[in-house]
C-alpha atoms as one frame of an Amber mdcrd trajectory, in Angstrom:
protein
 -34.028   2.522 -28.921 -34.335   5.405 -31.370 -33.641   4.862 -35.043 -30.789
   7.373 -35.272 -28.924   5.396 -32.593 -28.609   2.331 -34.844 -25.823   1.941
 -37.382 -25.361  -0.901 -39.865 -23.240  -3.569 -38.203 -24.206  -2.684 -34.622
 -24.561  -5.656 -32.303 -27.992  -5.442 -30.670 -29.594  -7.349 -27.806 -33.273
  -8.214 -27.484 -34.993 -10.038 -24.606 -37.405 -12.689 -25.895 -40.369 -13.061
 -23.545 -42.479 -15.047 -26.043 -41.510 -18.524 -24.817 -43.820 -19.635 -21.971
 -41.182 -21.994 -20.540 -38.818 -19.097 -19.849 -40.604 -16.540 -17.626 -37.445
 -14.483 -17.209 -36.863 -14.194 -20.950 -33.971 -15.206 -23.171 -31.347 -12.697
 -24.297 -30.889 -12.785 -28.066 -28.182 -10.988 -30.023 -28.081  -9.984 -33.665
 -26.356  -7.658 -36.103 -28.358  -4.677 -37.304 -28.714  -4.699 -41.108 -31.358
  -2.107 -42.018 -34.706  -0.590 -41.186 -37.767  -2.446 -42.472 -39.125  -0.850
 -45.650 -42.809  -1.021 -44.722 -43.311  -2.673 -41.334 -46.776  -4.176 -40.843
 -46.481  -4.317 -37.057 -43.999  -3.173 -34.420 -41.128  -5.136 -35.967 -39.341
  -2.295 -37.690 -35.679  -3.332 -37.970 -33.957  -6.205 -39.784 -31.180  -8.019
 -37.945 -29.012 -11.002 -38.806 -29.738 -13.584 -36.116 -29.283 -17.347 -36.036
 -28.104 -17.473 -39.647 -30.988 -15.529 -41.217 -32.565 -12.095 -41.485 -35.145
 -11.505 -38.762 -37.518  -8.643 -37.939 -37.236  -7.155 -34.439 -38.815  -4.205
 -32.588 -36.294  -1.386 -32.306 -37.766  -0.038 -29.081 -37.131  -3.395 -27.389
 -33.473  -3.514 -28.457 -30.298  -2.279 -26.885 -26.968  -1.704 -28.621 -24.227
  -3.817 -27.075 -21.280  -1.511 -26.508 -17.968  -2.969 -25.296 -16.740   0.386
 -23.999 -19.351   0.454 -21.213
């Protein structure tokens, strides 16, 4: 995902492959809030997920669009 494609309030999906018990990955959804000010790794966007702000990698995200 490219930065210009994201707008505040967009619903984004990310596949979490970090859990060893789920080899197929878990789909996570969050609301895009802003770009990280000074990312220290690949996590460059801030999303609201599971009741808190979380850092995600933009290139691993996809905007969920109901019109598709």
